[in-house]
VEXDREN-2710 file (C-alpha; in Angstrom, 1 decimal):
% VEXDREN-2710
k/r/px/py/pz
1/PRO/0.0/0.0/0.0
2/ILE/2.9/2.4/0.8
3/LYS/4.4/1.9/-2.7
4/LEU/1.1/2.5/-4.4
5/ALA/0.6/5.7/-2.4
6/ILE/4.1/6.9/-3.4
7/GLN/3.4/6.2/-7.0
8/SER/0.2/8.1/-6.9
9/ILE/1.8/11.1/-5.3
10/LEU/4.7/11.1/-7.9
11/ILE/2.2/10.9/-10.7
12/ALA/0.3/13.8/-9.3
13/ILE/3.4/15.8/-9.0
14/GLU/4.5/15.1/-12.5
15/GLY/1.1/16.1/-13.7
16/GLU/1.4/19.5/-12.2
17/SER/5.1/20.2/-13.0
18/SER/4.0/21.5/-16.3
19/ASP/2.4/24.4/-14.6
20/ASN/5.8/25.5/-13.3
21/ASN/4.4/26.3/-10.0
22/GLU/7.2/25.6/-7.6
23/GLU/5.4/26.4/-4.4
24/ILE/2.5/24.2/-5.2
25/ILE/4.9/21.4/-6.0
26/GLN/6.8/21.8/-2.8
27/ALA/3.6/21.8/-0.8
28/GLN/2.3/18.7/-2.5
29/LEU/5.7/17.0/-2.0
30/HIS/5.6/17.8/1.7
31/GLU/2.1/16.5/2.0
32/ALA/3.1/13.4/0.2
33/GLN/6.0/12.9/2.6
34/GLU/3.7/13.3/5.6
35/ARG/1.3/10.8/4.1
36/ILE/4.1/8.4/3.5
37/LYS/5.2/8.7/7.2
38/THR/1.6/8.2/8.3
39/LEU/1.3/5.1/6.2
40/GLU/4.7/3.8/7.4
41/GLU/3.6/4.3/11.0
42/GLN/0.3/2.6/10.5
43/ALA/2.2/-0.3/8.8
44/ARG/4.7/-0.5/11.7
45/ILE/1.8/-0.5/14.3
46/GLY/0.0/-3.2/12.3
47/GLN/3.2/-5.4/12.2
48/GLN/3.7/-4.8/16.0
49/ARG/0.1/-6.0/16.6
50/GLU/0.7/-9.0/14.5
51/ARG/3.8/-9.9/16.4
52/GLU/2.0/-9.4/19.7
53/LYS/-0.9/-11.6/18.5
54/ASP/1.6/-14.2/17.4
55/GLU/3.4/-14.0/20.8
56/GLN/0.0/-14.4/22.7
57/ILE/-0.8/-17.4/20.6
58/ARG/2.6/-18.9/21.3
59/LYS/2.3/-18.3/25.0
60/SER/-1.2/-19.8/25.0
61/GLU/0.0/-22.8/23.2
62/GLU/3.0/-23.1/25.6
63/ASN/0.6/-22.8/28.7
64/ALA/-1.6/-25.4/27.2
65/ARG/1.4/-27.7/26.8
66/ASN/2.5/-27.0/30.3
67/GLU/-1.0/-27.7/31.7
68/GLU/-1.1/-30.9/29.8
69/GLN/2.3/-32.0/31.1
70/MET/1.2/-31.1/34.7
71/LYS/-1.9/-33.3/34.3
72/LYS/0.3/-36.1/33.0
73/ASP/2.7/-35.7/36.0
74/ALA/-0.3/-35.6/38.5
75/GLN/-1.8/-38.7/36.9
76/GLU/1.6/-40.5/37.1
77/GLN/2.0/-39.5/40.8
78/LEU/-1.5/-40.8/41.5
79/LYS/-0.7/-44.1/39.8
80/ILE/2.5/-44.4/42.0
81/LYS/0.5/-43.7/45.2
82/ASP/-2.2/-46.2/44.2
83/ALA/0.4/-48.8/43.6
84/GLU/2.0/-48.1/47.0
85/ILE/-1.3/-48.3/48.8
86/GLN/-2.1/-51.6/47.1
87/ARG/1.4/-52.9/48.1
88/LEU/0.8/-52.0/51.8
89/LYS/-2.7/-53.6/51.7
90/ASP/-1.1/-56.8/50.3
91/ASP/1.6/-56.7/53.1
92/ILE/-1.1/-56.3/55.8
93/THR/-3.1/-59.2/54.4
94/GLN/0.0/-61.4/54.3
95/LEU/0.9/-60.4/57.9
96/ARG/-2.6/-61.2/59.1
97/SER/-2.5/-64.6/57.5
98/VAL/0.8/-65.5/59.3
99/SER/0.2/-67.3/62.6
100/VAL/2.6/-65.9/65.3
101/PRO/3.1/-68.3/68.3
102/ILE/2.5/-66.7/71.7
103/PRO/5.1/-67.8/74.2
104/VAL/3.7/-69.6/77.2
105/PRO/5.6/-68.8/80.5
106/LYS/7.1/-71.7/82.3
107/GLN/5.4/-72.8/85.4
108/ASP/8.2/-71.5/87.6
109/GLN/7.8/-68.1/86.1
110/ILE/4.2/-67.7/87.2
111/ILE/3.8/-65.6/90.3
112/ASN/0.5/-66.1/92.2
113/ALA/-0.3/-62.8/93.9
114/ASN/-2.9/-64.4/96.2
115/GLU/-1.8/-67.8/97.3
116/GLU/-4.6/-69.4/99.4
117/ASP/-3.4/-71.1/102.6
118/LYS/-5.2/-74.4/102.8
119/THR/-3.5/-75.8/105.9
120/SER/-3.8/-73.1/108.6
121/GLU/-6.8/-73.5/111.0
122/LEU/-8.1/-72.4/114.4
123/SER/-6.5/-73.6/117.6
124/ASN/-8.9/-74.6/120.5
125/PRO/-7.7/-73.1/123.8
126/ASP/-10.6/-74.9/125.6
127/GLU/-9.2/-78.3/126.6
128/ASN/-12.5/-79.4/128.3
129/GLY/-14.9/-78.2/125.6
130/THR/-16.8/-76.0/128.1
131/TYR/-16.5/-72.6/126.4
132/ILE/-15.9/-73.1/122.7
133/ARG/-16.7/-75.5/119.9
134/LEU/-14.8/-75.7/116.6
135/GLU/-16.4/-76.8/113.4
136/ARG/-14.7/-77.9/110.2
137/VAL/-15.1/-76.0/106.9
138/ASN/-13.6/-77.7/103.9
139/GLY/-11.8/-80.1/106.1
140/LEU/-10.3/-77.5/108.4
141/ASN/-11.2/-76.1/111.8
142/ARG/-12.3/-72.6/110.6
143/LYS/-15.5/-71.9/112.5
144/ALA/-15.8/-71.2/116.3
145/ILE/-19.0/-71.1/118.3
146/ALA/-19.2/-69.8/121.9
147/LEU/-21.0/-72.1/124.4
148/GLN/-21.1/-69.8/127.4
149/ASP/-22.6/-66.3/127.8
150/LYS/-20.4/-63.3/128.7
151/GLN/-17.2/-65.3/128.9
152/PRO/-14.3/-63.9/126.8
153/VAL/-12.9/-66.7/124.7
154/VAL/-9.9/-66.0/122.5
155/ILE/-9.4/-68.3/119.5
156/PRO/-6.0/-68.0/117.6
157/LEU/-5.0/-69.2/114.2
158/ASN/-2.4/-71.9/114.5
159/LYS/0.0/-70.1/112.1
160/GLU/3.0/-68.4/113.5
161/ILE/4.1/-65.5/111.2
162/ILE/7.6/-64.0/111.1
163/ASN/7.9/-62.9/107.4
164/GLY/5.9/-62.3/104.3
165/ILE/2.5/-60.6/103.8
166/HIS/-0.5/-62.4/105.2
167/SER/-4.2/-61.6/104.9
168/VAL/-7.0/-63.3/106.9
169/SER/-10.7/-62.5/106.5
170/VAL/-13.6/-63.6/108.8
171/LYS/-17.4/-63.0/109.2
172/PHE/-19.1/-62.8/112.6
173/GLU/-22.6/-64.1/113.4
174/LYS/-24.9/-63.4/116.3
175/CYS/-22.2/-61.3/117.9
176/ASN/-24.0/-57.9/117.8
177/GLU/-24.9/-56.0/120.9
178/ASP/-26.6/-52.6/120.3
179/GLY/-25.8/-53.0/116.6
180/TYR/-22.1/-53.8/116.9
181/ILE/-20.0/-56.8/117.6
182/GLN/-19.3/-57.6/121.3
183/GLY/-15.9/-59.1/120.5
184/GLN/-12.4/-58.5/119.4
185/ILE/-9.9/-59.1/116.6
186/GLY/-6.1/-58.7/116.8
187/ILE/-2.7/-60.3/117.0
188/VAL/-0.8/-61.9/119.9
189/LYS/2.9/-62.7/120.5
190/ALA/3.4/-66.3/119.3
191/SER/5.2/-67.1/122.5
192/HIS/2.3/-66.0/124.7
193/ASN/0.1/-68.6/126.3
194/ILE/-3.6/-68.0/125.8
195/PRO/-5.8/-69.4/128.6
196/CYS/-9.6/-70.0/128.4
197/PRO/-11.3/-67.7/129.2
198/CYS/-8.9/-64.9/128.5
199/LYS/-9.3/-61.2/129.4
200/ALA/-7.1/-59.5/127.0
201/TRP/-7.4/-56.2/128.9
202/GLU/-5.7/-57.6/132.0
203/GLU/-2.2/-58.6/132.9
204/PRO/-0.2/-60.5/131.6
205/HIS/-2.2/-60.4/128.4
206/ILE/-2.4/-56.6/128.0
207/THR/1.3/-56.4/127.1
208/ASN/1.2/-59.4/124.8
209/MET/-2.0/-59.0/122.9
210/LEU/-3.2/-56.1/120.7
211/TYR/-6.9/-56.1/120.1
212/TYR/-9.5/-54.1/118.2
213/HIS/-13.0/-54.0/119.9
214/GLY/-15.9/-54.2/117.5
215/LYS/-18.5/-52.4/119.6
216/TYR/-16.3/-49.4/120.5
217/GLY/-14.1/-49.2/117.4
218/GLU/-10.9/-48.7/119.5
219/LEU/-7.4/-50.3/119.3
220/HIS/-6.0/-51.4/122.7
221/PHE/-2.3/-52.3/123.5
222/ARG/-0.2/-52.0/126.6
223/GLY/-3.0/-50.2/128.5
224/LYS/-3.5/-47.5/125.9
225/SER/-6.5/-47.1/123.6
226/THR/-6.5/-45.5/120.1
227/SER/-9.7/-44.3/118.3
228/GLY/-10.2/-43.3/114.7
229/ASN/-11.4/-46.6/113.2
230/THR/-15.0/-47.6/112.7
231/LYS/-17.1/-50.1/114.6
232/PHE/-18.0/-53.3/112.9
233/SER/-21.0/-55.6/112.8
234/ASP/-22.3/-59.1/112.0
235/GLY/-22.0/-60.1/108.3
236/GLN/-19.2/-57.7/107.4
237/LEU/-16.0/-59.1/105.8
238/ILE/-13.4/-58.3/108.5
239/THR/-9.9/-58.5/107.1
240/MET/-6.5/-58.1/108.9
241/GLU/-3.4/-57.7/106.6
242/LEU/-0.1/-58.4/108.3
243/ASN/3.0/-57.3/106.5
244/MET/6.0/-58.7/108.3
245/ASP/8.4/-57.5/105.7
246/ILE/7.9/-54.0/107.1
247/GLY/6.2/-54.9/110.4
248/THR/2.7/-53.4/110.0
249/LEU/-0.9/-54.6/110.6
250/HIS/-3.9/-53.0/108.9
251/PHE/-7.6/-53.5/109.3
252/ILE/-10.0/-53.6/106.3
253/PHE/-13.8/-53.8/106.6
254/ASP/-15.8/-54.6/103.5
255/GLY/-12.9/-53.4/101.4
256/VAL/-12.5/-50.1/103.3
257/GLN/-9.1/-49.6/104.8
258/GLN/-9.1/-48.2/108.4
259/PRO/-6.8/-45.3/109.3
260/ALA/-5.4/-46.6/112.6
261/PHE/-2.8/-49.3/112.1
262/VAL/0.1/-51.0/113.9
263/GLN/3.8/-50.6/113.1
264/GLY/7.1/-51.9/114.4
265/ILE/6.2/-55.6/114.6
266/LYS/9.5/-57.5/114.7
267/GLU/8.6/-60.8/116.4
268/LYS/6.5/-63.9/115.6
269/VAL/2.8/-63.3/116.1
270/LYS/-0.5/-65.0/115.5
271/PHE/-3.9/-63.7/114.5
272/PHE/-6.8/-64.1/117.0
273/TRP/-10.5/-63.4/117.5
274/GLU/-12.6/-63.2/120.6
275/LEU/-16.2/-64.3/121.2
276/TYR/-18.2/-63.1/124.2
277/LEU/-21.9/-63.9/123.8
278/GLN/-23.4/-67.4/123.9
279/ASN/-24.1/-68.9/120.5
280/SER/-22.1/-66.1/118.8
281/SER/-19.6/-67.3/116.2
282/PHE/-17.2/-66.4/113.4
283/THR/-16.0/-68.2/110.3
284/VAL/-12.7/-67.9/108.7
285/VAL/-13.5/-67.0/105.0
286/SER/-9.9/-67.0/103.7
287/VAL/-6.3/-67.1/104.7
288/LYS/-3.9/-65.9/102.0
289/GLN/-0.2/-65.1/101.5
290/LEU/0.1/-62.1/99.3
291/ASN/2.8/-61.2/96.8
292/THR/2.2/-57.5/97.2
293/PRO/0.3/-55.5/99.9
294/THR/-3.2/-54.3/99.1
295/VAL/-3.2/-51.4/101.6
296/LYS/-2.1/-47.9/100.8
297/LYS/-1.1/-44.7/102.6
298/LEU/-4.1/-42.7/103.9
299/GLU/-4.1/-38.9/104.6
300/ASN/-5.7/-39.5/108.0
301/GLU/-3.7/-42.6/109.0
302/LYS/-2.7/-43.1/112.6
303/ALA/0.2/-45.4/113.6
304/ILE/0.4/-47.4/116.8
305/ASP/3.8/-48.7/117.9
306/TRP/4.0/-52.4/118.7
END
């Protein structure tokens, strides 16, 4: 288009040169030059726009290629993850199908925390059979019945204890007086002779026997009484736990540990129980040697020295 415009301008100039009008020719020439510049600028702008358009097309095509590559990469990563998940599932299935033997401990490795004592039984201090009668439970003398009224009869367990942790539980029957047991529980020095009847609150027993009176809820030893524990009644599970490894005696009623306990026991002792009313009785429910103590430290505990 530019060439055609120049040719048309030159033709126009030649056509008017015959007029010999120099000024007109110069004006027309100048106008022609301006027109040429305008056309050249328009051509340059058109070419620039074409290049920009081509560049935009190139970038769009490149972006499209990049997006396509990203999609392919994402699909490839997804395939890899799916394959890894399937491999893990196969491993889990294989592991579940494998039978793993569970080791069985040897007999000498088993520790019984509650070993039941099936040999200890009650001793009968009544040689004539006037005050007390013992009855057998599961082949052992483990029930005592009072035959006289208002006669204190002390019945010990025949087991002398110097080491280990020992627990003995009993239940009283027909011992209540005013709602609580008219009787005692406790420990006695193994070397002390228990007569029948036996008044534990008098000499020489008072310095050899520690007793807990059910009706009054007090511990008595060496002429001193200590309160703080509860009273106990017929039908309750009355437990004494003697830990000779550290020299303590605790009392537990129906699973409730009592705050007052005994400490400093360093010699052989026996468990004992006392009956006072006629036809009253108690039965030894269990005698156990424990691997670990069941008692714990209480905030309101109160220690009595042996």
